[in-house]
Backbone as XML, in Angstrom:
<?xml version="1.0"?>
<chain id="A" units="angstrom">
  <residue number="1" name="MET">
    <atom name="N" x="0.777" y="-1.145" z="0.008"/>
    <atom name="CA" x="-0.007" y="0.029" z="-0.126"/>
    <atom name="C" x="0.919" y="1.187" z="-0.048"/>
  </residue>
  <residue number="2" name="ALA">
    <atom name="N" x="0.536" y="2.293" z="-0.818"/>
    <atom name="CA" x="1.227" y="3.443" z="-0.929"/>
    <atom name="C" x="1.279" y="4.132" z="0.470"/>
  </residue>
  <residue number="3" name="LYS">
    <atom name="N" x="2.343" y="4.800" z="0.753"/>
    <atom name="CA" x="2.482" y="5.513" z="2.015"/>
    <atom name="C" x="1.393" y="6.557" z="2.349"/>
  </residue>
  <residue number="4" name="HIS">
    <atom name="N" x="0.948" y="7.313" z="1.322"/>
    <atom name="CA" x="-0.144" y="8.274" z="1.655"/>
    <atom name="C" x="-1.463" y="7.519" z="1.850"/>
  </residue>
  <residue number="5" name="ASN">
    <atom name="N" x="-1.773" y="6.351" z="1.206"/>
    <atom name="CA" x="-2.862" y="5.581" z="1.480"/>
    <atom name="C" x="-2.940" y="5.132" z="2.957"/>
  </residue>
  <residue number="6" name="GLU">
    <atom name="N" x="-1.837" y="4.616" z="3.444"/>
    <atom name="CA" x="-1.651" y="4.097" z="4.844"/>
    <atom name="C" x="-1.942" y="5.216" z="5.815"/>
  </residue>
  <residue number="7" name="LEU">
    <atom name="N" x="-1.385" y="6.456" z="5.411"/>
    <atom name="CA" x="-1.529" y="7.613" z="6.416"/>
    <atom name="C" x="-3.035" y="7.849" z="6.431"/>
  </residue>
  <residue number="8" name="GLY">
    <atom name="N" x="-3.772" y="7.953" z="5.202"/>
    <atom name="CA" x="-5.109" y="8.159" z="5.208"/>
    <atom name="C" x="-5.978" y="7.181" z="6.049"/>
  </residue>
  <residue number="9" name="LYS">
    <atom name="N" x="-5.696" y="5.995" z="5.927"/>
    <atom name="CA" x="-6.360" y="4.878" z="6.667"/>
    <atom name="C" x="-6.137" y="5.108" z="8.237"/>
  </residue>
  <residue number="10" name="GLN">
    <atom name="N" x="-4.914" y="5.416" z="8.595"/>
    <atom name="CA" x="-4.611" y="5.684" z="10.021"/>
    <atom name="C" x="-5.310" y="6.925" z="10.500"/>
  </residue>
  <residue number="11" name="GLY">
    <atom name="N" x="-5.383" y="7.983" z="9.711"/>
    <atom name="CA" x="-6.193" y="9.178" z="10.016"/>
    <atom name="C" x="-7.701" y="8.893" z="10.150"/>
  </residue>
  <residue number="12" name="GLU">
    <atom name="N" x="-8.240" y="8.180" z="9.237"/>
    <atom name="CA" x="-9.686" y="7.789" z="9.384"/>
    <atom name="C" x="-9.947" y="6.945" z="10.622"/>
  </residue>
  <residue number="13" name="GLN">
    <atom name="N" x="-8.986" y="6.064" z="10.964"/>
    <atom name="CA" x="-9.130" y="5.292" z="12.253"/>
    <atom name="C" x="-9.054" y="6.232" z="13.530"/>
  </residue>
  <residue number="14" name="ALA">
    <atom name="N" x="-8.226" y="7.258" z="13.462"/>
    <atom name="CA" x="-8.091" y="8.261" z="14.490"/>
    <atom name="C" x="-9.424" y="9.044" z="14.634"/>
  </residue>
  <residue number="15" name="ALA">
    <atom name="N" x="-9.904" y="9.424" z="13.458"/>
    <atom name="CA" x="-11.205" y="10.185" z="13.450"/>
    <atom name="C" x="-12.404" y="9.238" z="14.066"/>
  </residue>
  <residue number="16" name="TRP">
    <atom name="N" x="-12.488" y="8.048" z="13.585"/>
    <atom name="CA" x="-13.477" y="7.112" z="14.215"/>
    <atom name="C" x="-13.354" y="7.007" z="15.582"/>
  </residue>
  <residue number="17" name="GLU">
    <atom name="N" x="-12.105" y="6.795" z="16.213"/>
    <atom name="CA" x="-11.896" y="6.704" z="17.624"/>
    <atom name="C" x="-12.321" y="7.881" z="18.294"/>
  </residue>
  <residue number="18" name="PHE">
    <atom name="N" x="-11.974" y="9.144" z="17.717"/>
    <atom name="CA" x="-12.442" y="10.433" z="18.349"/>
    <atom name="C" x="-13.906" y="10.526" z="18.501"/>
  </residue>
  <residue number="19" name="LEU">
    <atom name="N" x="-14.593" y="10.155" z="17.449"/>
    <atom name="CA" x="-16.117" y="10.217" z="17.441"/>
    <atom name="C" x="-16.626" y="9.295" z="18.521"/>
  </residue>
  <residue number="20" name="ILE">
    <atom name="N" x="-16.147" y="8.127" z="18.524"/>
    <atom name="CA" x="-16.657" y="7.066" z="19.532"/>
    <atom name="C" x="-16.389" y="7.592" z="20.956"/>
  </residue>
  <residue number="21" name="ALA">
    <atom name="N" x="-15.278" y="8.188" z="21.176"/>
    <atom name="CA" x="-15.008" y="8.652" z="22.461"/>
    <atom name="C" x="-15.828" y="9.876" z="22.880"/>
  </residue>
  <residue number="22" name="LYS">
    <atom name="N" x="-16.426" y="10.547" z="21.878"/>
    <atom name="CA" x="-17.437" y="11.654" z="22.177"/>
    <atom name="C" x="-18.733" y="11.179" z="22.214"/>
  </residue>
  <residue number="23" name="GLY">
    <atom name="N" x="-18.978" y="9.916" z="22.082"/>
    <atom name="CA" x="-20.341" y="9.306" z="22.178"/>
    <atom name="C" x="-21.085" y="9.093" z="20.961"/>
  </residue>
  <residue number="24" name="TYR">
    <atom name="N" x="-20.486" y="9.399" z="19.819"/>
    <atom name="CA" x="-21.196" y="9.192" z="18.550"/>
    <atom name="C" x="-21.210" y="7.688" z="18.190"/>
  </residue>
  <residue number="25" name="THR">
    <atom name="N" x="-22.319" y="7.388" z="17.388"/>
    <atom name="CA" x="-22.420" y="6.055" z="16.869"/>
    <atom name="C" x="-21.981" y="6.235" z="15.391"/>
  </residue>
  <residue number="26" name="VAL">
    <atom name="N" x="-20.940" y="5.456" z="15.070"/>
    <atom name="CA" x="-20.433" y="5.379" z="13.765"/>
    <atom name="C" x="-21.205" y="4.361" z="12.910"/>
  </residue>
  <residue number="27" name="ARG">
    <atom name="N" x="-22.054" y="4.774" z="11.996"/>
    <atom name="CA" x="-22.922" y="3.860" z="11.265"/>
    <atom name="C" x="-22.223" y="3.260" z="10.144"/>
  </residue>
  <residue number="28" name="GLU">
    <atom name="N" x="-21.286" y="4.049" z="9.500"/>
    <atom name="CA" x="-20.655" y="3.503" z="8.293"/>
    <atom name="C" x="-19.085" y="4.249" z="8.293"/>
  </residue>
  <residue number="29" name="THR">
    <atom name="N" x="-18.296" y="3.434" z="7.556"/>
    <atom name="CA" x="-17.060" y="4.133" z="7.116"/>
    <atom name="C" x="-16.886" y="3.788" z="5.668"/>
  </residue>
  <residue number="30" name="ASN">
    <atom name="N" x="-16.376" y="4.792" z="4.953"/>
    <atom name="CA" x="-16.032" y="4.497" z="3.587"/>
    <atom name="C" x="-17.244" y="4.013" z="2.705"/>
  </residue>
  <residue number="31" name="TRP">
    <atom name="N" x="-18.395" y="4.537" z="3.093"/>
    <atom name="CA" x="-19.619" y="4.086" z="2.398"/>
    <atom name="C" x="-19.760" y="4.614" z="0.979"/>
  </residue>
  <residue number="32" name="ARG">
    <atom name="N" x="-20.099" y="3.872" z="0.091"/>
    <atom name="CA" x="-19.999" y="4.157" z="-1.419"/>
    <atom name="C" x="-21.452" y="4.063" z="-2.072"/>
  </residue>
  <residue number="33" name="VAL">
    <atom name="N" x="-21.730" y="4.899" z="-2.892"/>
    <atom name="CA" x="-22.870" y="4.830" z="-3.812"/>
    <atom name="C" x="-22.410" y="5.274" z="-5.162"/>
  </residue>
  <residue number="34" name="GLY">
    <atom name="N" x="-22.381" y="4.359" z="-6.061"/>
    <atom name="CA" x="-21.644" y="4.659" z="-7.343"/>
    <atom name="C" x="-20.277" y="4.958" z="-7.179"/>
  </residue>
  <residue number="35" name="LYS">
    <atom name="N" x="-19.773" y="6.190" z="-7.878"/>
    <atom name="CA" x="-18.412" y="6.552" z="-7.432"/>
    <atom name="C" x="-18.135" y="7.542" z="-6.426"/>
  </residue>
  <residue number="36" name="LEU">
    <atom name="N" x="-19.260" y="7.813" z="-5.637"/>
    <atom name="CA" x="-19.279" y="8.669" z="-4.578"/>
    <atom name="C" x="-19.008" y="7.884" z="-3.205"/>
  </residue>
  <residue number="37" name="GLU">
    <atom name="N" x="-18.154" y="8.685" z="-2.366"/>
    <atom name="CA" x="-17.917" y="8.029" z="-1.071"/>
    <atom name="C" x="-18.023" y="8.959" z="0.094"/>
  </residue>
  <residue number="38" name="ILE">
    <atom name="N" x="-18.535" y="8.471" z="1.253"/>
    <atom name="CA" x="-18.594" y="9.212" z="2.467"/>
    <atom name="C" x="-17.580" y="8.612" z="3.342"/>
  </residue>
  <residue number="39" name="ASP">
    <atom name="N" x="-16.706" y="9.353" z="3.884"/>
    <atom name="CA" x="-15.625" y="8.798" z="4.817"/>
    <atom name="C" x="-16.193" y="8.225" z="6.035"/>
  </residue>
  <residue number="40" name="ILE">
    <atom name="N" x="-17.031" y="9.059" z="6.745"/>
    <atom name="CA" x="-17.778" y="8.470" z="7.971"/>
    <atom name="C" x="-19.219" y="9.000" z="8.013"/>
  </residue>
  <residue number="41" name="VAL">
    <atom name="N" x="-20.148" y="7.982" z="8.276"/>
    <atom name="CA" x="-21.392" y="8.416" z="8.564"/>
    <atom name="C" x="-21.571" y="8.218" z="10.039"/>
  </residue>
  <residue number="42" name="ALA">
    <atom name="N" x="-22.064" y="9.080" z="10.722"/>
    <atom name="CA" x="-22.173" y="8.869" z="12.268"/>
    <atom name="C" x="-23.558" y="9.537" z="12.719"/>
  </residue>
  <residue number="43" name="GLN">
    <atom name="N" x="-23.852" y="9.259" z="13.972"/>
    <atom name="CA" x="-25.048" y="9.838" z="14.592"/>
    <atom name="C" x="-24.697" y="10.388" z="16.012"/>
  </residue>
  <residue number="44" name="GLU">
    <atom name="N" x="-25.233" y="11.417" z="16.289"/>
    <atom name="CA" x="-24.925" y="12.037" z="17.650"/>
    <atom name="C" x="-25.722" y="11.155" z="18.628"/>
  </residue>
  <residue number="45" name="PRO">
    <atom name="N" x="-25.198" y="11.204" z="19.884"/>
    <atom name="CA" x="-25.882" y="10.633" z="21.007"/>
    <atom name="C" x="-27.191" y="11.375" z="21.240"/>
  </residue>
  <residue number="46" name="GLN">
    <atom name="N" x="-28.327" y="10.740" z="21.438"/>
    <atom name="CA" x="-29.509" y="11.247" z="21.713"/>
    <atom name="C" x="-30.139" y="12.231" z="20.829"/>
  </residue>
  <residue number="47" name="ALA">
    <atom name="N" x="-29.676" y="12.195" z="19.605"/>
    <atom name="CA" x="-30.148" y="13.195" z="18.542"/>
    <atom name="C" x="-30.684" y="12.437" z="17.354"/>
  </residue>
  <residue number="48" name="ASN">
    <atom name="N" x="-31.534" y="13.054" z="16.684"/>
    <atom name="CA" x="-31.975" y="12.520" z="15.375"/>
    <atom name="C" x="-31.295" y="13.276" z="14.253"/>
  </residue>
  <residue number="49" name="ARG">
    <atom name="N" x="-29.892" y="13.252" z="14.307"/>
    <atom name="CA" x="-29.124" y="14.078" z="13.271"/>
    <atom name="C" x="-28.055" y="13.061" z="12.751"/>
  </residue>
  <residue number="50" name="LEU">
    <atom name="N" x="-27.915" y="13.076" z="11.498"/>
    <atom name="CA" x="-26.996" y="12.228" z="10.760"/>
    <atom name="C" x="-25.788" y="13.136" z="10.492"/>
  </residue>
  <residue number="51" name="HIS">
    <atom name="N" x="-24.609" y="12.629" z="10.765"/>
    <atom name="CA" x="-23.454" y="13.428" z="10.426"/>
    <atom name="C" x="-22.678" y="12.879" z="9.219"/>
  </residue>
  <residue number="52" name="ILE">
    <atom name="N" x="-22.448" y="13.633" z="8.189"/>
    <atom name="CA" x="-21.678" y="13.223" z="7.014"/>
    <atom name="C" x="-20.320" y="13.847" z="7.187"/>
  </residue>
  <residue number="53" name="ILE">
    <atom name="N" x="-19.382" y="12.985" z="7.505"/>
    <atom name="CA" x="-18.048" y="13.547" z="7.883"/>
    <atom name="C" x="-16.957" y="13.304" z="6.830"/>
  </residue>
  <residue number="54" name="GLU">
    <atom name="N" x="-16.281" y="14.263" z="6.286"/>
    <atom name="CA" x="-15.221" y="14.144" z="5.420"/>
    <atom name="C" x="-13.836" y="14.305" z="6.230"/>
  </residue>
  <residue number="55" name="VAL">
    <atom name="N" x="-12.974" y="13.280" z="5.964"/>
    <atom name="CA" x="-11.784" y="13.305" z="6.789"/>
    <atom name="C" x="-10.563" y="13.656" z="5.798"/>
  </residue>
  <residue number="56" name="LYS">
    <atom name="N" x="-9.754" y="14.442" z="6.230"/>
    <atom name="CA" x="-8.450" y="14.806" z="5.405"/>
    <atom name="C" x="-7.340" y="14.699" z="6.378"/>
  </residue>
  <residue number="57" name="THR">
    <atom name="N" x="-6.342" y="13.846" z="5.901"/>
    <atom name="CA" x="-5.261" y="13.571" z="6.849"/>
    <atom name="C" x="-4.024" y="14.072" z="6.173"/>
  </residue>
  <residue number="58" name="ARG">
    <atom name="N" x="-3.271" y="14.734" z="6.807"/>
    <atom name="CA" x="-1.951" y="15.288" z="6.310"/>
    <atom name="C" x="-0.862" y="14.972" z="7.297"/>
  </residue>
  <residue number="59" name="SER">
    <atom name="N" x="0.379" y="14.766" z="6.824"/>
    <atom name="CA" x="1.385" y="14.626" z="7.783"/>
    <atom name="C" x="2.070" y="15.904" z="8.120"/>
  </residue>
  <residue number="60" name="ASN">
    <atom name="N" x="1.735" y="16.962" z="7.187"/>
    <atom name="CA" x="2.481" y="18.219" z="7.387"/>
    <atom name="C" x="1.561" y="19.246" z="6.737"/>
  </residue>
  <residue number="61" name="THR">
    <atom name="N" x="1.051" y="20.201" z="7.555"/>
    <atom name="CA" x="0.187" y="21.257" z="6.854"/>
    <atom name="C" x="0.926" y="22.612" z="6.936"/>
  </residue>
  <residue number="62" name="GLU">
    <atom name="N" x="2.198" y="22.661" z="7.047"/>
    <atom name="CA" x="2.978" y="23.954" z="7.204"/>
    <atom name="C" x="2.622" y="24.825" z="6.071"/>
  </residue>
  <residue number="63" name="HIS">
    <atom name="N" x="2.659" y="24.335" z="4.872"/>
    <atom name="CA" x="2.474" y="25.056" z="3.652"/>
    <atom name="C" x="1.140" y="24.947" z="2.947"/>
  </residue>
  <residue number="64" name="TYR">
    <atom name="N" x="0.198" y="24.245" z="3.641"/>
    <atom name="CA" x="-1.074" y="23.822" z="2.871"/>
    <atom name="C" x="-2.122" y="23.746" z="3.868"/>
  </residue>
  <residue number="65" name="ASP">
    <atom name="N" x="-3.228" y="24.561" z="3.763"/>
    <atom name="CA" x="-4.382" y="24.314" z="4.444"/>
    <atom name="C" x="-5.326" y="23.187" z="3.934"/>
  </residue>
  <residue number="66" name="PRO">
    <atom name="N" x="-5.462" y="22.095" z="4.737"/>
    <atom name="CA" x="-6.269" y="20.981" z="4.252"/>
    <atom name="C" x="-7.717" y="21.358" z="3.917"/>
  </residue>
  <residue number="67" name="MET">
    <atom name="N" x="-8.231" y="22.428" z="4.522"/>
    <atom name="CA" x="-9.603" y="22.831" z="4.179"/>
    <atom name="C" x="-9.729" y="23.171" z="2.891"/>
  </residue>
  <residue number="68" name="GLN">
    <atom name="N" x="-8.684" y="23.545" z="2.101"/>
    <atom name="CA" x="-8.768" y="23.932" z="0.684"/>
    <atom name="C" x="-9.143" y="22.786" z="-0.220"/>
  </residue>
  <residue number="69" name="ALA">
    <atom name="N" x="-9.027" y="21.512" z="0.348"/>
    <atom name="CA" x="-9.420" y="20.273" z="-0.320"/>
    <atom name="C" x="-10.895" y="20.150" z="-0.303"/>
  </residue>
  <residue number="70" name="ILE">
    <atom name="N" x="-11.614" y="20.948" z="0.426"/>
    <atom name="CA" x="-13.136" y="20.844" z="0.501"/>
    <atom name="C" x="-13.611" y="21.794" z="-0.605"/>
  </residue>
  <residue number="71" name="THR">
    <atom name="N" x="-13.587" y="21.449" z="-1.741"/>
    <atom name="CA" x="-14.015" y="22.193" z="-2.888"/>
    <atom name="C" x="-15.485" y="22.163" z="-3.188"/>
  </residue>
  <residue number="72" name="ARG">
    <atom name="N" x="-15.921" y="22.944" z="-4.057"/>
    <atom name="CA" x="-17.339" y="22.962" z="-4.489"/>
    <atom name="C" x="-17.708" y="21.618" z="-4.992"/>
  </residue>
  <residue number="73" name="ALA">
    <atom name="N" x="-16.902" y="20.945" z="-5.845"/>
    <atom name="CA" x="-17.151" y="19.684" z="-6.356"/>
    <atom name="C" x="-17.249" y="18.637" z="-5.226"/>
  </residue>
  <residue number="74" name="LYS">
    <atom name="N" x="-16.337" y="18.652" z="-4.296"/>
    <atom name="CA" x="-16.304" y="17.835" z="-3.118"/>
    <atom name="C" x="-17.577" y="17.926" z="-2.357"/>
  </residue>
  <residue number="75" name="ILE">
    <atom name="N" x="-17.962" y="19.208" z="-2.090"/>
    <atom name="CA" x="-19.287" y="19.383" z="-1.336"/>
    <atom name="C" x="-20.390" y="18.801" z="-2.164"/>
  </residue>
  <residue number="76" name="ARG">
    <atom name="N" x="-20.511" y="19.041" z="-3.460"/>
    <atom name="CA" x="-21.554" y="18.487" z="-4.294"/>
    <atom name="C" x="-21.636" y="16.935" z="-4.262"/>
  </residue>
  <residue number="77" name="ASN">
    <atom name="N" x="-20.345" y="16.354" z="-4.244"/>
    <atom name="CA" x="-20.372" y="14.919" z="-4.260"/>
    <atom name="C" x="-20.806" y="14.357" z="-2.814"/>
  </residue>
  <residue number="78" name="LEU">
    <atom name="N" x="-20.393" y="15.035" z="-1.852"/>
    <atom name="CA" x="-20.811" y="14.562" z="-0.440"/>
    <atom name="C" x="-22.317" y="14.774" z="-0.242"/>
  </residue>
  <residue number="79" name="VAL">
    <atom name="N" x="-22.841" y="15.861" z="-0.750"/>
    <atom name="CA" x="-24.452" y="16.140" z="-0.641"/>
    <atom name="C" x="-25.105" y="14.952" z="-1.423"/>
  </residue>
  <residue number="80" name="ASN">
    <atom name="N" x="-24.635" y="14.733" z="-2.588"/>
    <atom name="CA" x="-25.259" y="13.720" z="-3.490"/>
    <atom name="C" x="-25.190" y="12.308" z="-2.714"/>
  </residue>
  <residue number="81" name="ALA">
    <atom name="N" x="-23.992" y="11.975" z="-2.244"/>
    <atom name="CA" x="-23.749" y="10.537" z="-1.599"/>
    <atom name="C" x="-24.687" y="10.474" z="-0.266"/>
  </residue>
  <residue number="82" name="ALA">
    <atom name="N" x="-24.733" y="11.725" z="0.423"/>
    <atom name="CA" x="-25.711" y="11.712" z="1.612"/>
    <atom name="C" x="-27.178" y="11.398" z="1.129"/>
  </residue>
  <residue number="83" name="ALA">
    <atom name="N" x="-27.502" y="12.028" z="0.059"/>
    <atom name="CA" x="-28.853" y="11.887" z="-0.494"/>
    <atom name="C" x="-29.107" y="10.380" z="-0.725"/>
  </residue>
  <residue number="84" name="GLY">
    <atom name="N" x="-28.162" y="9.802" z="-1.350"/>
    <atom name="CA" x="-28.145" y="8.349" z="-1.626"/>
    <atom name="C" x="-28.199" y="7.442" z="-0.293"/>
  </residue>
  <residue number="85" name="TYR">
    <atom name="N" x="-27.437" y="7.812" z="0.637"/>
    <atom name="CA" x="-27.433" y="7.000" z="1.945"/>
    <atom name="C" x="-28.858" y="7.186" z="2.618"/>
  </residue>
  <residue number="86" name="ILE">
    <atom name="N" x="-29.404" y="8.432" z="2.653"/>
    <atom name="CA" x="-30.693" y="8.621" z="3.279"/>
    <atom name="C" x="-31.879" y="7.859" z="2.565"/>
  </residue>
  <residue number="87" name="SER">
    <atom name="N" x="-31.718" y="7.905" z="1.260"/>
    <atom name="CA" x="-32.710" y="7.162" z="0.358"/>
    <atom name="C" x="-32.604" y="5.701" z="0.604"/>
  </residue>
  <residue number="88" name="GLN">
    <atom name="N" x="-31.384" y="5.189" z="0.601"/>
    <atom name="CA" x="-31.267" y="3.755" z="0.690"/>
    <atom name="C" x="-31.786" y="3.170" z="1.956"/>
  </residue>
  <residue number="89" name="TYR">
    <atom name="N" x="-31.506" y="3.940" z="3.044"/>
    <atom name="CA" x="-31.937" y="3.441" z="4.366"/>
    <atom name="C" x="-33.244" y="4.050" z="4.964"/>
  </residue>
  <residue number="90" name="GLN">
    <atom name="N" x="-33.924" y="4.993" z="3.947"/>
    <atom name="CA" x="-35.141" y="5.554" z="4.273"/>
    <atom name="C" x="-35.271" y="6.263" z="5.560"/>
  </residue>
  <residue number="91" name="LEU">
    <atom name="N" x="-34.185" y="7.073" z="5.760"/>
    <atom name="CA" x="-33.991" y="7.714" z="7.014"/>
    <atom name="C" x="-34.820" y="9.057" z="7.099"/>
  </residue>
  <residue number="92" name="LYS">
    <atom name="N" x="-35.261" y="9.451" z="8.239"/>
    <atom name="CA" x="-35.916" y="10.739" z="8.454"/>
    <atom name="C" x="-35.301" y="11.471" z="9.620"/>
  </residue>
  <residue number="93" name="MET">
    <atom name="N" x="-34.192" y="12.099" z="9.209"/>
    <atom name="CA" x="-33.352" y="12.744" z="10.275"/>
    <atom name="C" x="-32.623" y="13.920" z="9.496"/>
  </residue>
  <residue number="94" name="SER">
    <atom name="N" x="-32.438" y="14.959" z="10.302"/>
    <atom name="CA" x="-31.630" y="16.060" z="9.786"/>
    <atom name="C" x="-30.135" y="15.565" z="9.509"/>
  </residue>
  <residue number="95" name="VAL">
    <atom name="N" x="-29.464" y="16.342" z="8.608"/>
    <atom name="CA" x="-28.174" y="16.047" z="8.162"/>
    <atom name="C" x="-27.253" y="17.232" z="8.379"/>
  </residue>
  <residue number="96" name="GLN">
    <atom name="N" x="-26.074" y="16.930" z="8.865"/>
    <atom name="CA" x="-25.041" y="17.830" z="9.222"/>
    <atom name="C" x="-23.773" y="17.486" z="8.481"/>
  </residue>
  <residue number="97" name="TYR">
    <atom name="N" x="-23.006" y="18.392" z="7.862"/>
    <atom name="CA" x="-21.819" y="18.073" z="7.204"/>
    <atom name="C" x="-20.600" y="18.580" z="7.999"/>
  </residue>
  <residue number="98" name="ASP">
    <atom name="N" x="-19.822" y="17.692" z="8.492"/>
    <atom name="CA" x="-18.623" y="17.941" z="9.304"/>
    <atom name="C" x="-17.362" y="17.589" z="8.459"/>
  </residue>
  <residue number="99" name="VAL">
    <atom name="N" x="-16.295" y="18.360" z="8.871"/>
    <atom name="CA" x="-15.049" y="18.047" z="8.411"/>
    <atom name="C" x="-14.002" y="17.771" z="9.638"/>
  </residue>
  <residue number="100" name="MET">
    <atom name="N" x="-13.242" y="16.750" z="9.351"/>
    <atom name="CA" x="-12.123" y="16.411" z="10.390"/>
    <atom name="C" x="-10.863" y="16.590" z="9.776"/>
  </residue>
  <residue number="101" name="ILE">
    <atom name="N" x="-9.934" y="17.372" z="10.182"/>
    <atom name="CA" x="-8.660" y="17.448" z="9.799"/>
    <atom name="C" x="-7.702" y="16.687" z="10.713"/>
  </residue>
  <residue number="102" name="ILE">
    <atom name="N" x="-7.003" y="15.765" z="10.229"/>
    <atom name="CA" x="-5.994" y="14.931" z="11.091"/>
    <atom name="C" x="-4.675" y="15.271" z="10.583"/>
  </residue>
  <residue number="103" name="GLU">
    <atom name="N" x="-3.817" y="15.829" z="11.544"/>
    <atom name="CA" x="-2.441" y="16.152" z="11.246"/>
    <atom name="C" x="-1.434" y="15.334" z="11.897"/>
  </residue>
  <residue number="104" name="GLY">
    <atom name="N" x="-0.310" y="15.153" z="11.359"/>
    <atom name="CA" x="0.818" y="14.395" z="11.864"/>
    <atom name="C" x="0.953" y="13.014" z="11.492"/>
  </residue>
  <residue number="105" name="LYS">
    <atom name="N" x="1.547" y="12.228" z="12.420"/>
    <atom name="CA" x="1.835" y="10.801" z="12.117"/>
    <atom name="C" x="1.234" y="10.008" z="13.296"/>
  </residue>
  <residue number="106" name="ALA">
    <atom name="N" x="0.773" y="8.789" z="13.042"/>
    <atom name="CA" x="0.218" y="7.934" z="14.006"/>
    <atom name="C" x="1.328" y="7.584" z="14.917"/>
  </residue>
  <residue number="107" name="PRO">
    <atom name="N" x="1.194" y="7.460" z="16.178"/>
    <atom name="CA" x="-0.171" y="7.680" z="16.975"/>
    <atom name="C" x="-0.293" y="9.049" z="17.486"/>
  </residue>
  <residue number="108" name="ASP">
    <atom name="N" x="0.424" y="9.940" z="17.105"/>
    <atom name="CA" x="0.520" y="11.331" z="17.711"/>
    <atom name="C" x="-0.242" y="12.368" z="16.773"/>
  </residue>
  <residue number="109" name="PHE">
    <atom name="N" x="-1.449" y="12.052" z="16.351"/>
    <atom name="CA" x="-2.190" y="12.755" z="15.559"/>
    <atom name="C" x="-2.712" y="13.959" z="16.339"/>
  </residue>
  <residue number="110" name="THR">
    <atom name="N" x="-2.863" y="15.167" z="15.604"/>
    <atom name="CA" x="-3.703" y="16.346" z="16.118"/>
    <atom name="C" x="-5.038" y="16.289" z="15.398"/>
  </residue>
  <residue number="111" name="ILE">
    <atom name="N" x="-6.179" y="16.306" z="16.053"/>
    <atom name="CA" x="-7.382" y="16.218" z="15.349"/>
    <atom name="C" x="-8.084" y="17.553" z="15.472"/>
  </residue>
  <residue number="112" name="HIS">
    <atom name="N" x="-8.593" y="18.051" z="14.368"/>
    <atom name="CA" x="-9.411" y="19.285" z="14.398"/>
    <atom name="C" x="-10.713" y="18.852" z="13.829"/>
  </residue>
  <residue number="113" name="PHE">
    <atom name="N" x="-11.684" y="19.084" z="14.617"/>
    <atom name="CA" x="-13.115" y="18.755" z="14.272"/>
    <atom name="C" x="-13.909" y="20.061" z="13.983"/>
  </residue>
  <residue number="114" name="TYR">
    <atom name="N" x="-14.469" y="20.144" z="12.726"/>
    <atom name="CA" x="-15.304" y="21.200" z="12.337"/>
    <atom name="C" x="-16.660" y="20.854" z="12.051"/>
  </residue>
  <residue number="115" name="PRO">
    <atom name="N" x="-17.484" y="20.817" z="13.174"/>
    <atom name="CA" x="-18.909" y="20.508" z="13.010"/>
    <atom name="C" x="-19.687" y="21.496" z="12.110"/>
  </residue>
  <residue number="116" name="ASN">
    <atom name="N" x="-20.536" y="21.119" z="11.365"/>
    <atom name="CA" x="-21.400" y="21.936" z="10.533"/>
    <atom name="C" x="-20.381" y="22.778" z="9.665"/>
  </residue>
  <residue number="117" name="ALA">
    <atom name="N" x="-19.411" y="22.218" z="8.994"/>
    <atom name="CA" x="-18.496" y="22.871" z="8.273"/>
    <atom name="C" x="-19.016" y="23.720" z="7.129"/>
  </residue>
  <residue number="118" name="PHE">
    <atom name="N" x="-19.998" y="23.054" z="6.538"/>
    <atom name="CA" x="-20.568" y="23.776" z="5.354"/>
    <atom name="C" x="-22.124" y="23.407" z="5.204"/>
  </residue>
  <residue number="119" name="GLN">
    <atom name="N" x="-22.951" y="24.229" z="4.471"/>
    <atom name="CA" x="-24.289" y="23.913" z="4.190"/>
    <atom name="C" x="-24.265" y="23.458" z="2.765"/>
  </residue>
  <residue number="120" name="PRO">
    <atom name="N" x="-25.236" y="22.525" z="2.478"/>
    <atom name="CA" x="-25.250" y="22.117" z="1.030"/>
    <atom name="C" x="-25.764" y="23.252" z="0.186"/>
  </residue>
  <residue number="121" name="PRO">
    <atom name="N" x="-25.273" y="23.333" z="-1.107"/>
    <atom name="CA" x="-25.860" y="24.337" z="-1.995"/>
    <atom name="C" x="-27.260" y="23.879" z="-2.374"/>
  </residue>
  <residue number="122" name="LEU">
    <atom name="N" x="-28.006" y="24.830" z="-2.997"/>
    <atom name="CA" x="-29.343" y="24.601" z="-3.401"/>
    <atom name="C" x="-29.480" y="23.593" z="-4.423"/>
  </residue>
  <residue number="123" name="ARG">
    <atom name="N" x="-28.662" y="23.569" z="-5.402"/>
    <atom name="CA" x="-28.537" y="22.628" z="-6.507"/>
    <atom name="C" x="-27.297" y="21.826" z="-6.361"/>
  </residue>
  <residue number="124" name="THR">
    <atom name="N" x="-27.534" y="20.447" z="-6.288"/>
    <atom name="CA" x="-26.373" y="19.566" z="-6.208"/>
    <atom name="C" x="-26.169" y="18.594" z="-7.397"/>
  </residue>
  <residue number="125" name="ILE">
    <atom name="N" x="-27.222" y="18.249" z="-8.115"/>
    <atom name="CA" x="-27.177" y="17.320" z="-9.222"/>
    <atom name="C" x="-26.490" y="17.998" z="-10.400"/>
  </residue>
  <residue number="126" name="ARG">
    <atom name="N" x="-25.536" y="17.353" z="-10.906"/>
    <atom name="CA" x="-24.675" y="17.697" z="-12.160"/>
    <atom name="C" x="-23.259" y="17.818" z="-11.795"/>
  </residue>
</chain>
């Protein structure tokens, strides 16, 4: 496995562990519909809210802001994937889009959690 793929998997594992420690239920990881993927689908404790979480893992962010990777196209794909997830499981809950930035190297990651990082655009298909 390529080095960056291994780092990404380690970062997603750290994100998953962070959410579990905060009391979230992780419903899915790396859930796919067609070519679209959601890194983590989670649910808040005692809430009827679905969290669609994009995880970005970087070993060094000194010259690069990982939030720049959350582009308009990425948002559109996440919103469309979330619609697929909700439709497949016939869920009736609100949806929140979160971003987790994982920095460093395992096991000494720094985790930045950005709840409600963006709102979906009005038009997403296309």
